[in-house]
C-alpha positions as CSV (number, residue, x, y, z in Angstrom):
1,M,98.9,82.0,119.8
2,A,97.4,81.2,116.7
3,Y,95.0,83.1,114.1
4,N,91.3,82.3,115.2
5,A,89.6,80.6,112.4
6,H,85.8,81.7,113.9
7,E,83.0,80.4,111.4
8,S,81.7,84.1,111.9
9,H,85.0,85.7,109.8
10,E,84.8,84.5,106.7
11,A,87.3,86.9,105.1
12,I,89.6,87.6,108.5
13,R,91.7,86.0,110.9
14,V,92.0,87.8,114.4
15,R,93.8,87.3,117.4
16,R,94.0,89.0,120.5
17,S,97.2,89.2,123.1
18,G,97.2,91.6,125.9
19,P,96.8,95.0,124.4
20,V,97.2,93.9,120.7
21,C,94.6,92.7,118.3
22,R,96.3,91.2,114.7
23,V,93.7,91.0,111.5
24,R,94.9,88.8,109.1
25,L,93.2,89.7,105.8
26,H,92.3,86.2,104.7
27,R,91.1,85.5,100.8
28,P,94.0,83.4,99.7
29,E,92.2,82.3,96.9
30,S,91.8,85.8,95.5
31,D,94.9,87.8,96.4
32,N,93.0,89.0,99.6
33,T,90.7,91.0,97.3
34,I,88.5,93.2,99.2
35,N,85.0,92.2,99.5
36,D,82.0,93.0,101.5
37,A,83.1,90.0,104.0
38,M,86.2,91.6,104.4
39,I,84.8,94.9,105.1
40,R,82.2,94.1,107.3
41,E,84.2,92.3,109.5
42,C,86.8,94.5,110.1
43,H,84.4,96.8,111.3
44,E,83.0,94.8,113.0
45,V,86.7,94.1,114.7
46,L,87.3,97.7,115.2
47,R,84.6,97.9,117.2
48,T,85.0,95.9,119.5
49,C,88.9,96.9,120.1
50,E,87.7,100.3,120.0
51,S,85.5,100.2,123.0
52,E,86.6,101.3,126.5
53,D,86.6,98.1,128.0
54,S,88.3,95.8,125.5
55,G,91.1,96.6,126.6
56,V,93.2,97.0,123.4
57,S,95.0,99.7,121.9
58,V,97.0,98.5,118.8
59,V,95.3,96.7,116.0
60,V,97.8,95.0,113.2
61,F,96.8,94.2,109.8
62,E,98.4,91.9,107.6
63,G,98.3,89.3,105.2
64,Q,100.0,86.3,103.3
65,P,103.9,86.1,102.5
66,E,103.3,86.8,99.1
67,V,100.2,89.2,98.9
68,F,99.4,91.8,101.5
69,C,96.1,93.2,99.9
70,H,95.3,92.9,95.9
71,G,92.6,95.7,96.1
72,A,89.0,95.4,95.2
73,D,87.2,91.9,94.2
74,L,86.4,92.8,90.7
75,T,84.2,89.5,89.9
76,A,81.2,91.1,91.7
77,Y,81.5,94.1,88.7
78,A,81.9,92.1,85.8
79,E,79.1,89.6,86.9
80,G,77.0,92.8,87.3
81,Q,76.0,91.7,90.8
82,R,76.7,95.6,91.8
83,E,74.2,97.1,90.2
84,G,72.0,99.5,91.6
85,E,73.2,98.4,95.0
86,Y,76.6,99.4,95.2
87,D,77.8,101.8,98.3
88,P,81.6,102.1,98.5
89,S,81.2,104.2,101.9
90,P,81.7,101.1,104.2
91,L,84.7,101.1,102.9
92,Y,86.1,104.5,103.0
93,D,84.6,104.9,106.5
94,L,86.7,101.8,107.5
95,W,89.6,103.6,106.7
96,L,88.5,106.5,108.1
97,R,88.5,104.2,111.5
98,M,91.5,102.9,111.2
99,A,93.2,106.8,110.4
100,T,90.9,108.9,112.8
101,G,90.0,106.2,115.6
102,P,91.3,105.6,118.9
103,C,93.4,102.8,118.7
104,I,96.9,102.7,117.0
105,T,96.7,101.1,113.7
106,V,99.3,99.2,112.0
107,S,99.9,98.1,108.4
108,H,102.6,95.0,108.1
109,V,103.3,94.3,104.3
110,R,104.6,91.7,102.8
111,G,104.3,91.2,99.3
112,K,102.0,93.3,97.1
113,A,99.5,96.0,98.1
114,N,97.6,97.2,95.2
115,A,94.8,99.8,94.9
116,G,92.5,99.3,97.7
117,G,95.3,97.8,99.7
118,V,97.1,100.8,99.4
119,G,94.4,102.3,101.1
120,F,94.6,100.2,104.3
121,V,98.4,100.9,104.1
122,A,97.7,104.8,103.7
123,A,95.0,104.8,106.3
124,S,97.5,103.5,108.9
125,D,98.9,105.3,111.5
126,I,102.0,102.6,111.1
127,V,103.5,101.0,108.3
128,I,105.8,98.3,108.3
129,A,107.1,96.4,104.9
130,E,109.8,93.7,103.9
131,P,111.5,94.6,101.5
132,T,109.9,92.5,99.2
133,A,106.9,94.6,99.3
134,A,105.7,96.7,96.7
135,F,102.9,99.5,96.2
136,S,101.1,100.1,93.2
137,L,98.0,101.3,92.0
138,S,96.7,99.9,88.9
139,E,93.6,101.3,88.2
140,L,93.9,103.9,85.5
141,L,94.8,100.5,83.5
142,F,91.2,99.8,83.4
143,G,89.7,103.7,83.2
144,L,89.4,103.9,87.0
145,Y,91.1,106.2,88.9
146,P,91.7,105.2,93.2
147,A,89.2,108.0,94.3
148,M,88.5,106.7,97.3
149,V,92.5,106.2,98.1
150,M,94.1,108.9,97.2
151,P,92.7,111.7,100.1
152,F,94.4,109.1,102.4
153,L,97.5,108.5,100.3
154,V,98.3,112.3,99.4
155,R,97.9,112.8,103.2
156,R,100.5,110.6,103.7
157,I,103.0,111.2,100.5
158,G,101.9,114.7,99.2
159,Y,100.1,115.5,96.3
160,Q,102.7,115.2,93.1
161,R,103.8,111.7,94.2
162,A,100.5,110.3,94.7
163,H,99.9,111.9,91.5
164,Y,102.8,110.0,89.8
165,M,102.0,106.3,91.4
166,T,98.4,107.5,90.0
167,L,99.7,107.7,86.3
168,M,102.4,105.4,86.7
169,T,100.4,102.4,88.1
170,R,103.1,100.6,87.9
171,A,104.2,99.3,91.5
172,I,107.1,101.3,93.6
173,T,109.4,99.1,96.1
174,A,109.1,99.0,99.8
175,E,112.8,101.3,99.6
176,Q,110.7,104.1,97.1
177,A,107.6,103.9,99.6
178,A,109.7,103.8,102.8
179,H,112.2,107.1,100.8
180,W,108.3,109.0,100.6
181,G,106.9,108.0,104.0
182,L,104.6,105.6,102.5
183,A,106.1,102.7,104.8
184,D,107.5,104.0,108.5
185,A,110.1,101.0,108.4
186,C,111.7,98.3,106.1
187,A,113.6,95.3,107.2
188,E,114.3,91.8,106.0
189,R,113.1,90.4,109.0
190,S,109.7,92.3,109.0
191,G,108.0,90.1,111.5
192,A,110.6,90.8,114.2
193,L,110.2,95.0,113.5
194,V,106.6,94.4,114.2
195,S,107.3,92.8,117.2
196,Q,109.8,95.6,118.7
197,H,107.3,98.4,117.5
198,L,104.1,96.7,119.2
199,S,106.7,96.1,122.6
200,R,106.8,100.3,122.6
201,L,103.5,101.3,121.5
202,S,101.7,98.3,123.8
203,K,102.9,100.6,126.6
204,L,100.7,103.8,125.4
205,P,97.6,104.6,127.5
206,K,94.6,103.7,125.4
207,D,92.8,107.5,126.9
208,G,96.4,109.3,125.6
209,I,96.3,107.7,122.1
210,A,93.0,108.6,121.6
211,R,93.0,111.7,122.6
212,Y,96.3,112.3,120.3
213,K,94.7,111.0,117.2
214,R,91.8,113.5,117.9
215,F,94.0,116.2,118.4
216,M,96.4,115.4,115.4
217,N,93.1,114.7,112.9
218,S,91.6,117.7,114.3
219,Q,94.3,120.5,114.5
220,I,97.0,119.1,112.6
221,E,96.3,117.2,110.2
222,P,97.0,118.2,106.4
223,V,94.6,116.7,104.8
224,D,91.0,116.2,106.1
225,V,90.2,112.8,105.1
226,G,86.8,113.1,106.7
227,R,85.8,116.3,104.8
228,H,86.8,114.2,101.5
229,R,84.4,111.5,102.3
230,E,81.9,112.6,100.2
231,G,83.1,113.7,96.9
232,A,85.2,110.3,97.1
233,V,82.5,108.1,97.8
234,S,80.2,109.9,94.7
235,A,83.4,109.7,93.0
236,N,83.8,106.0,93.2
237,V,80.3,105.2,92.5
238,E,80.3,107.2,88.9
239,I,83.7,105.4,88.4
240,F,81.8,101.9,88.8
241,S,78.4,103.1,87.4
242,N,80.4,103.6,83.8
243,A,79.3,101.4,81.1
244,D,82.6,101.4,79.4
245,N,84.5,101.0,83.0
246,L,82.3,97.7,83.8
247,D,82.9,96.4,80.1
248,R,86.6,96.7,80.8
249,I,86.6,95.2,83.9
250,A,84.2,92.2,82.6
251,R,86.7,90.9,80.0
252,F,89.5,91.0,82.2
253,V,87.6,88.9,84.6
254,E,86.0,87.0,82.1
255,H,88.8,86.7,79.6
256,G,92.6,87.6,80.6
257,I,92.0,90.8,78.3
258,Y,93.8,93.4,79.6
259,P,92.0,96.4,78.1
260,W,95.7,97.7,75.6
261,E,95.1,94.2,74.2
262,N,91.4,94.2,73.2
263,A,92.4,97.7,71.8
264,S,95.5,97.0,69.9
265,A,93.7,93.6,68.5
266,G,90.6,95.4,67.5
């Protein structure tokens, strides 16, 4: 069954087969970077899947073979399109929905997952990766930091490992991600591995999944991602309102100049 390129989907492709809905992040011209359309459309798909009569109990997020998701689309920040209207809460709420909603969420990662791409991964119930997958947080290279990713990432791999990834800014391999718990399973033929998982997950009753996830998130959850929403969103607004940060982003987007290159040149 092919992905549906319905005209209402600008940034994703969706296909449904029984209790499984597959969502492909689809902005290949921009390394699958996150924009408003992608966030809005993912919310719409999850809202539909969450309804009791949808019959969907598992939602799979995936990208292209070379890139899962490379984080936020920085073009809008560089061009000043965000001035006075920037609200990051829909993205945090999307990840919160993935983490706490009534459907099992699966990320199938091939290629690069960077910055906000790691947010999608960390918010998922299950993560399956190919050995070529690479996971990175590059924000500090630009004076930014992954405020909204961190609650979900710390929940997955712990404070120090998330702290290390943020400070080092370099990618960790799929093997390392599996060792740390960021990926749950890894195999060369990851598509086959996804299918094996779906054959089991699709047998679970949707009402049972919903009750289980409510219990885990209210009683067992080591990091309350809902409680951290306000602080993470506020920090993200502050980050992308900082003139120095916006200047560094603009120089990179417009001229391909990394902040450290610019500093050394001066």
